C-alpha positions as CSV (number, residue, x, y, z in Angstrom):
1,M,9.2,17.1,-15.2
2,Q,8.8,20.5,-14.6
3,K,11.4,22.3,-12.2
4,H,8.7,24.4,-10.0
5,L,6.8,21.3,-9.6
6,S,9.6,19.2,-8.1
7,Q,9.9,22.5,-5.7
8,A,6.8,22.4,-4.8
9,A,6.9,19.1,-3.7
10,T,10.3,19.8,-1.8
11,R,8.2,22.1,0.2
12,L,5.3,20.0,0.9
13,A,7.2,16.9,1.6
14,E,9.2,19.0,4.2
15,A,6.2,20.3,5.7
16,W,4.9,16.1,5.8
17,Q,8.4,15.3,7.4
18,H,8.4,18.0,10.2
19,D,4.8,18.3,11.0
20,R,4.8,21.7,9.8
21,H,2.7,24.5,8.2
22,L,2.8,26.6,5.3
23,S,0.7,29.7,4.4
24,Q,1.2,28.7,0.6
25,L,3.3,27.4,-2.1
26,E,4.7,30.5,-3.8
27,P,2.8,31.4,-6.9
28,D,5.6,30.3,-9.2
29,L,5.6,27.0,-7.6
30,Q,1.8,26.4,-7.6
31,P,0.4,23.9,-9.7
32,K,-2.0,25.3,-12.7
33,N,-4.0,22.3,-12.6
34,R,-4.8,19.1,-11.9
35,R,-2.5,17.3,-13.9
36,E,0.4,19.2,-12.5
37,A,-1.1,18.4,-8.6
38,Y,-1.0,14.8,-9.0
39,A,2.2,14.9,-9.9
40,V,3.7,17.0,-7.3
41,Q,1.9,14.1,-4.5
42,A,4.2,11.6,-6.4
43,L,7.6,13.8,-6.5
44,I,6.4,14.2,-2.6
45,V,6.3,10.0,-2.3
46,D,9.6,9.6,-4.0
47,Q,10.8,12.7,-1.7
48,I,9.7,11.0,1.1
49,N,10.8,7.8,0.1
50,E,7.9,6.1,2.2
51,P,5.2,3.4,1.0
52,T,1.8,4.3,0.3
53,I,-1.2,2.2,0.7
54,G,-3.8,3.7,-1.4
55,W,-6.4,7.2,-2.0
56,K,-8.7,9.1,-0.1
57,I,-11.4,11.1,-2.0
58,A,-12.1,14.8,-0.4
59,A,-14.5,17.2,-0.7
60,T,-17.8,13.7,-1.8
61,S,-20.7,16.3,-0.8
62,E,-21.3,19.6,-1.8
63,G,-21.4,20.8,1.8
64,G,-17.6,19.8,1.7
65,Q,-16.9,21.5,-1.5
66,R,-18.0,24.4,-0.3
67,H,-16.3,24.4,3.1
68,I,-12.7,24.2,1.3
69,N,-13.9,26.2,-1.9
70,V,-13.1,23.6,-5.0
71,S,-15.8,22.6,-7.8
72,A,-14.9,18.9,-7.6
73,P,-14.2,16.2,-5.4
74,L,-10.3,15.8,-5.2
75,A,-7.8,12.4,-4.6
76,G,-5.0,12.1,-1.8
77,R,-2.3,9.6,-1.9
78,L,-2.5,7.2,1.8
79,F,1.6,6.7,3.5
80,A,1.0,3.9,4.9
81,S,2.6,5.2,8.4
82,R,-0.4,7.4,8.7
83,V,-3.2,4.6,8.4
84,L,-3.5,2.8,12.1
85,P,-5.2,-0.2,13.6
86,D,-8.5,-0.2,14.9
87,G,-7.8,0.9,18.6
88,A,-5.0,2.7,18.3
89,S,-4.0,5.6,20.2
90,L,-3.2,8.7,17.8
91,N,-1.4,12.5,18.9
92,I,-3.6,15.5,17.6
93,S,-1.3,18.0,18.9
94,G,-0.1,19.2,15.4
95,N,-3.9,18.8,14.2
96,R,-5.3,22.1,12.5
97,M,-8.8,20.6,11.8
98,L,-9.1,18.6,14.6
99,V,-12.1,16.9,13.1
100,A,-13.0,13.2,12.8
101,E,-15.0,11.3,9.7
102,A,-16.5,8.0,9.6
103,E,-15.7,6.5,6.1
104,F,-16.1,3.5,3.9
105,G,-13.1,1.9,2.4
106,F,-12.2,-0.7,-0.1
107,R,-9.7,-3.1,-0.7
108,F,-8.8,-4.3,-4.3
109,G,-7.1,-7.6,-5.0
110,K,-6.1,-7.1,-8.4
111,S,-4.5,-4.4,-10.0
112,I,-6.2,-1.6,-12.4
113,P,-4.0,0.0,-15.2
114,A,-4.1,3.6,-15.7
115,L,-5.4,3.9,-19.0
116,A,-6.1,7.1,-19.7
117,N,-9.4,7.1,-20.9
118,H,-11.3,5.7,-18.0
119,G,-12.0,9.1,-17.3
120,H,-13.9,10.0,-20.3
121,D,-15.9,6.7,-21.5
122,D,-17.7,3.8,-20.1
123,S,-14.3,1.4,-20.4
124,M,-14.2,1.0,-16.8
125,S,-17.8,-0.2,-15.6
126,M,-18.9,-0.3,-11.6
127,E,-18.8,-3.7,-12.7
128,T,-15.3,-4.7,-13.8
129,M,-14.3,-1.8,-11.1
130,L,-16.1,-3.9,-8.2
131,D,-14.8,-7.7,-9.3
132,A,-11.5,-5.9,-8.4
133,V,-12.6,-5.3,-5.0
134,T,-11.9,-8.0,-2.3
135,D,-12.9,-6.2,0.9
136,M,-15.2,-3.6,2.1
137,V,-13.9,-2.2,5.2
138,L,-14.5,0.9,7.8
139,A,-12.7,3.8,8.9
140,I,-12.0,6.7,10.4
141,E,-10.2,10.0,8.8
142,L,-8.6,12.5,10.8
143,P,-7.9,14.7,7.8
144,D,-5.6,17.8,8.2
145,S,-3.8,20.2,5.5
146,R,-0.5,21.6,5.5
147,F,-1.5,24.8,4.7
148,E,-2.7,27.3,7.3
149,N,-5.8,28.8,5.3
150,F,-6.7,25.4,4.0
151,V,-10.0,27.1,2.4
152,A,-8.2,29.0,0.5
153,A,-5.5,27.2,-0.7
154,G,-7.5,26.1,-4.1
155,E,-8.8,22.7,-5.7
156,A,-4.8,22.6,-7.2
157,Q,-2.6,23.4,-4.1
158,L,-5.0,21.2,-1.9
159,I,-4.6,18.2,-3.9
160,A,-0.6,18.6,-4.4
161,D,-1.3,18.4,-0.6
162,F,-3.0,14.7,-0.6
163,A,-5.9,16.2,-0.7
164,C,-6.0,17.0,2.8
165,A,-4.7,13.9,4.3
166,R,-3.1,12.9,7.9
167,H,-4.2,10.4,9.3
168,F,-6.9,6.8,8.8
169,I,-7.9,4.5,12.0
170,L,-8.5,1.0,10.0
171,G,-11.5,-0.7,11.5
172,P,-12.8,-4.2,10.7
173,T,-13.4,-5.9,7.1
174,V,-16.9,-5.9,7.0
175,S,-18.4,-9.9,6.7
176,A,-22.2,-9.5,5.6
177,D,-22.7,-9.1,2.2
178,W,-22.1,-5.4,1.6
179,R,-22.5,-6.0,-2.5
180,S,-25.8,-6.8,-2.1
181,R,-26.7,-3.8,-0.2
182,D,-28.0,-0.3,-0.9
183,L,-25.2,1.6,0.5
184,S,-27.0,4.7,-0.5
185,K,-29.5,4.2,2.5
186,H,-27.1,2.6,5.0
187,P,-27.1,4.4,8.3
188,V,-24.1,5.7,9.6
189,R,-23.3,6.7,13.4
190,F,-20.0,8.6,14.3
191,R,-20.3,8.3,18.6
192,V,-17.3,10.2,20.7
193,N,-17.3,8.9,24.1
194,E,-20.0,6.5,23.7
195,H,-22.4,8.8,22.6
196,I,-23.6,9.4,19.0
197,V,-22.7,13.0,18.3
198,A,-23.4,12.8,14.1
199,E,-25.3,11.1,12.0
200,G,-25.2,10.1,8.2
201,S,-25.5,7.7,5.4
202,G,-23.6,6.8,2.6
203,A,-25.6,8.9,0.1
204,F,-23.2,11.4,1.6
205,V,-20.7,10.2,-0.9
206,L,-21.4,11.4,-4.2
207,G,-24.6,9.4,-3.5
208,D,-22.8,6.2,-2.7
209,P,-20.0,5.0,-1.5
210,R,-19.6,3.0,-4.5
211,A,-20.2,5.5,-7.0
212,A,-17.7,7.6,-4.4
213,L,-15.2,4.7,-5.8
214,H,-16.4,5.3,-9.2
215,W,-15.2,8.5,-9.7
216,L,-12.1,8.0,-7.8
217,V,-11.0,5.2,-10.0
218,R,-11.7,7.1,-13.1
219,E,-9.8,10.0,-11.9
220,L,-6.9,8.4,-11.5
221,G,-7.1,6.4,-14.8
222,E,-7.7,10.1,-16.5
223,H,-4.3,10.5,-14.7
224,R,-2.7,7.7,-15.8
225,I,-2.0,6.6,-12.2
226,N,-2.4,2.9,-11.6
227,I,-4.5,1.2,-8.6
228,E,-2.2,-1.8,-7.6
229,A,-3.5,-5.1,-5.3
230,G,-3.8,-4.2,-2.1
231,D,-4.4,-0.7,-2.4
232,V,-7.3,0.5,0.4
233,M,-9.5,3.3,-0.9
234,F,-11.4,5.7,1.5
235,T,-14.5,7.1,-0.1
236,G,-15.5,10.1,1.8
237,T,-16.8,11.0,5.3
238,C,-20.8,10.1,5.7
239,V,-21.4,12.3,8.4
240,I,-20.4,15.8,8.7
241,P,-17.2,16.3,10.2
242,V,-17.0,15.7,13.8
243,P,-15.0,18.0,16.0
244,I,-12.5,16.9,18.2
245,K,-10.2,16.9,21.1
246,P,-7.4,15.0,23.3
247,G,-8.4,12.8,25.7
248,D,-11.2,11.6,23.0
């Protein structure tokens, strides 16, 4: 592993552990592409030595991509300690983004090995992927970045920083037959203090949450990253991110 990637991971791991923000990584430490950025993620996990529970996607809409100046979605690992149960209270004093997002998530009951061609052909079909999924869950994400000026950090640095991951509130498992429903048309309403403040639909995330999940599986396969049984994958916000404040 190249030395600059290990050093980049150390800088970001320290920011994660001590709730600090960086202006950016030093130019000679910055990952040059997606492959290097995902390698930095893995090194951060090794350095922090904390279990992960799955993945998230950032920038699954054109508006989201414009906001952080990237040209495609980004995938980020999730630390288990950052995924909290439904009803949990959360201290957001260190969060600079201060927004909340409503998301669909999918739990895998089977592992998917990292075959490098998943990103290039139809070897991982939608049907094959969904056969490995056991549950759909609902969640609220409170994203953040370790970079002070995250809109100027660039794609590779943002991926290295877990694609703006911070906290998720894991809601209930969906009991309805979600497999037969058109999730692209499923309405999503976001309430703050009992008031509806944002509305959207499953179409916000690459046209359909299942399409976003398919993108994530193929993205990880292309970069030789395994999906483990039990992993939960969150597919991006279905509403325009909602500003929040302490006490909400």
